[in-house]
N, C-alpha and C positions, 0 to 999 in steps of 0.2 A: 204392943206392937202397933205400930198406928196405919189408919185405916191403907191411907195414900200409899205404900212402905207392902203393911198382906195386897192392897189392886196389884201396884209393881208386878209385884212374886207371882203372880197367877198370870201375868202377862206372859213375864215374861216364860214360864215353862207352857202356857199351851206356846206364842210364836217357836219355840223347840220343837214340837211335835209338826208344823203344819212348808215351816220356810226351809225353801228346795238350796240345792247344790246351794254350799259356804265353802269358803276360803277362809282358813284363822293363822296365823305366823304360816300362809304360803300350806297351810294341808287345806286337802278338798278332802269336805265333809258330804257325803249323799245316804243319803234318806232311799229306804225300797219298803217298799207297806207289801205284804198279801193277806189274807186269808185266811186261809190254813194253821192247824194249831202248833206248836210250833215239836212235837213227837211228830209230824209228818216230813215223810223219805226229801221234798221239797224245799220242806220249811228248815231242812237237818242241810240241806245241800248251800239253801241260805244261810245259811252263817257261815257255810267253808268257804263260799263263797268270799262272804267276805276281808276271815283272816286268807284267803290268800289275795286280792285285788292287795290290800295293805302291804303281804309280808312281796308283793311283787312292787312294787313302786313304794317299799325304802319305808312302810308310811306315810307317802305323801299325800292318797287320797286314799282314807278311809270309807269305809258300808256301817248305816245301822239297818238294822235291822228291824220289825212290827209285824210282826207277825194276827195272826186269829183278829183281822176285821182294822182295826185300833187305831188305822191312821182313814175307815170304811171299810165300803164293799170294793167289788171288782169297778164298778163300775165308775165309783168315785174315781176310785185309782188311776180307771185311764186316763178319766176326763182331769186328776190332777195336770198328769205327765201333760196330756193338750199345752194343760195351761201354766206349767210350770214349776208350782208349790210343789209335782212332788215326783222325786227324778229318776226312782225305775218303780216295775215292779212285776208281780206273776199274775196270768192273771189266766181267763179259758181264752178255752176258742169260740166256747160258744157266748159271749161276754165280745170280746177283742170284734167275731164277726157285725157290730154296732157300726165300728170304725174298718171293719181292713172284709171286704163282706166273703172274702177267696176264702176265709180262715174255717169258715158253715164246713172244707171239701171236708175237717176232721170229724164233724158231727153227721153227716149220713150211716147211716146204724151199716157194722159188716162191710162198709169200701175196706177196709185197712182184714189181708190175714192174717198177723202174726205182728207182734213188736219188728218182728229181726226189718218184715215189709216195713211199722213205721218209719224203722229207723234211716233204712233207705232214698228215702223221701222228703224226711227234714235235716238230713244231714248233708241231701246231696244239692245241686242245685234247682233241686222245681219247689224246695223253699223263698228261694225268691220271689218266684212266679207265685204262690201263697200270700205273702206278705207282702205285697206289692201292693205301694201306693203308701204305706207307711211316711215317710219322710212327710207327704204332702197329707199327712193330718198330724206334723206334730210332731210323732214316734217314731223309732229306734228300733226295730226290732235286732239285737243278737245273738236269739239262741234261742233255743225247742231245746228246757226241759222235760216233763212229763209232772206230769195224775197221773195215765191206766186208763185202765182199760174198762169203762165204768159195769156193777151190778148194782140190781137190783131187792133192797129191802122193804121188806114192808112189816106190817100187824098182824097180818088179815089169814094171809094162808102161804101154803107155799106153791111157788111162782115155775108148771113148768111148763106150762105149756102158753101158749096167746092169750084163748079161753078168760087163763087165771088173771087176770088182766082184770078185768071185765069192774066194771064201778071204783076200781079205787083209787083215792085217789093221792098222784101221786105230785108233791114239792118238784119242778125240773130248775130247769135255769133259766137268768130272763134274756127267752131263743127262740122265735115262733118255730123252728124243727124240732127242737124237742118235747111241744107241743103239741105241732100235729104228727110224732114222732107214735107217742104218749095215747096221740088220742086212736090213734089207728089199730091199738090191740086193746080199744072196749074202754079203755081210762080218763078219767076228768084231771086233766092235770093243771100244778099252779104257779105259772109263774113265782118265783120269790129271791130275798137274795140269801143266802149261808150261813150270815150269822139272825137271822130268824128261826132254821129248820130243826133247833133240836123241843123248842119251842112249840114251835107247831105241830111233829110231832108229839109230844108230851102229853098235850090240851089237844089230839085229832083232830084240828084241824088238816093237819093233809096224817095218808097211810102210810105212805111210803117212800121215799126218797131213792134216785142210784146216783153212785158214789163208786170207786175203788174201792175195795174190803178190807184195803189198808183204814180209808180217812173214814172205811165206816165206821175202823175199829179203833180208831185214832181221834173220834168226834165224840164216846163211849154214845152213838146210836144205841144200840146190843140192848140200854136203857129204856128204851124203848121203842124197837123195836123187837120182832121175833126170829123171824124169816130174810134167808139172803141170799140168793138168788148168784152165778156165777154165770152171769149174759152173755159181757162182753162186750153190749151191744155199737157202744161204739169205746172210742178210745179220746181220754181227753190230751194233751199237746197242757206246758204251763209254761207258753215264749215267757222271754226275755225280755222286755221292755223302757226302751229310756227313756225317758224327754229327750226329741229332738237338740230343747235347746242347752239344754242339758248337757249331752254329746259332745253338739261345738263345741261348749265351753273346754272340754277336757281337752291335757296335748294329745298329738298323737304315739308317744311313746307308753302314756300312761292307758293308753284306749285297748293300746294292743296289749298290756296285760293285764283288762278286764276283761277280752276277749277271752286270753289261756285260763285265766280260771274260771273263769266260763265253763268252758270247755271240761273243768277237772267239775265243775260242781257238777257238770252234766250227767258223766260219767260215774258221777256216784251214786247219784239221785235213782239212772237207774241201776244202775246195778242192787243197793238199798231195797227195791223196786222187787225182783226177781228176787231176792237171799227171801224177803220176807214177806212175801205171796204164801207158800205155807202154812210157812211161820205163822199169820195173819187169817186163816182159813182155821187150825186149831185153839188159840185164840177165842174166833168169833165163839167157835164150837161149844169152849165151858164158861162161857158169860151164856149160854144156854139159848145161841143163836143155834134154829135149822135153814142146815147149810145145805140150796142145789148147787150141780155141778151136770152142766147140759151137757149132750152132749151128741159129735156134729146134729143129726140127723132134728134132732131137736134143735139147736139152735137157727137149722135152716124155715125151720116152720116160724120162729120171729122174723127172719130176716126178710123170707114173703110175703110177709102182714106189712112191716113196715118200709114195702119194695115205695109204694105210691108215694112217698116223702120226695127218690131220685127226683121221682115225675116233677116234681114238685116244686123244687129248689137246682136243673143242672142247666137252667138258665143263667142264671144270677152267681151260684161256681163259675160256669164257663165248663162245654161241655169236654173243652177242650184240657183242663189242667183231671176231672173223670177222670178221661181213656189215660191220661199218661198218668196217674200213679196204679190206674187198675194194671197200666201191660210193668211198670216198674217190677224188678223182677228181685 
C-alpha cells in the first residue's frame, strides 16, 4: 500500500475520534466521552443511554460512547464540549466547578445527609440554581447521574480518625476545595488526572486516593491499595453535559427523546450503585483489602476537622444555595 494511502487511513481514523456531531443520511451521530472504566455503574448507564436514544429516535440519533479517558481527561472533555469538538461528557462536579463555580457545593464535606437528600436536591428546582450559567459557558447540563459518595483508600494504615491522615500523600481531583479539605486533615494532597492515578499509586508517587468504593474496585486499585475507609465525606454527581452548539442542532422531538433516555439511564445508574454497595465491600475484602466502616461518631470527627473548608468557599458557592440544600428535607 502506498504511503499516501496509509496516511489517509490514519487521518480518517483520527478524525473519527475528534469530530463532533455529524449527520450521515439524516442520522445524527453524537460522541460521548468520560473517564471511567467500562465496568463502572455510570459507564454502564452511558451504554444504556445510547441504546435508549437510538430506540426512542428510531435510529435517527446515535450516541457512540468512549469510556476510560479515550477522548481525554475531564478538563479536556469539558473544553471540547465548549469548543463543540465533543458532543456530550459525563464529568465530576470537582472539575466542572472550574467552569460553573456553584457546583462546588457538591464538594462541601458532609453537606448531604444521605442519597435521598442528594436526589431531592438534584432532581428538584435547586438543580437549575446549582448549574446556573451553563449556557453562558457554551454548555447544556441536562441531567445529574452519579458516581456516588467518596471513600478513602491508601496503602499505609487503616483510617479511623482524622489524625490517621497525617502525612499521607493523597491524589485529589484538580479542585482547590479537595486540596484544602485534605490539608485540614494533615494529609499531603496532590492534584492529578484520573488517568494517571493507578500508575501513581503503583510507583508510590501518592499513597492514597478517594473515590466511591465501586470505582475503587472496578479500577483495580485493590492491586495497589491495602486499606479502604467508607468515609462518605463528599458526594460526586456525574452531570450529563452537552455542547450547547450540539444541543441547538438537535430537533426538539429528539431533544425530548434524549431527556427521556437520560432519565432512565439515571434511574438505572442509581439503582445499580445502591444494589452493588455491599457486593463491592465483600469483593474488596476478597481481594485482600481491609475495610473500615466509620461510625456516626467517627464521621462527626472528620466533619468537624473539615468544617473550615465551608468558610473558605461559602462566598464563592453562595451562602443562599448552601442554606437551601441544608433545609431540603
